[in-house]
N, C-alpha and C positions, 0 to 999 in steps of 0.2 A: 809451858810457861815461857814467856819471852824474856830474853836476857837483857838486863838493863845496860850492861857495858859490853862493847864489842869494838874491835879494832877496825872493822869495815867502815870506811869513810874518814878515818883519821889520817891526817897528813903523814906520809911515809918517812919523814925525817926522823932520825933516831931520837932526837931530843923531844920531838912532838909525841912520839909513841910512848916514851918513858913518862913524859909529863902527864899524858892522858891516864896512864896506868896509875901514877901517883895520886891523881885526883880521885880515881875510882877507889883506891885503897883508903884514902882519907875520908871519903864520903860514906864508906861502909864500916868505919870503925877499926880499920887495920893500919892505922898510922904507924904503928910500931914495926911494920914490915917494909916501910919505904927505904930505909938505909940498906937493907939486904937486897931489895929489888935493884937499886942503883948499882950496888957492888957487883951483883951477878950479871945484870944486863950489859954493863960496860966492860966485862972481863973477857969478852970474846969478840967474834965478828957479828955482822948484822943479823945473820940467821939465828945466832944464839940470843941476841937481844930480842928478836921477835918471839922466839920460843919461851924465853923467860917471862916476857910481858904477857903472853897468852896464859901462862900458868897463874900469874898473879891476877889476871882478869877473871879466870875461873874462881879464884879465891874471893874476889870482890862480888862476883855473882852468886856466891854460895854453892857453887857446884862441887867444891872441895873444901876441906877444913885446913887449918894451919898444920895439923899433924900429917895430912896427906900431901902437903905442898911439895916436900922433897921428892916424892915419887913422880911428880909431874914436871920437874925441872930437868933441863938437859944436863948431861955430864959436864964437868968443868973442863972439857976438852975442846979443841978447835977442829976436831975431826968429825965430819958429818956424813951420814949415809945418804946417798942419793937414790 
């Protein structure tokens, strides 16, 4: 099954990435998740922003449920494994 939403090809600017993710959530009936998305995405560095947006894109695509979302979000820490 092809994914409807994907960050490939989206402008890499942080605001563009979050805006695209917000639109995906809105279009799939997850408007109630947008405030949480923005709070989590902008609470760390760019890597955290991308990881958070990817988790919410998975939600918009139906790959995960709202109940599973927390397991797919990065820790609220700025320490990242390389």
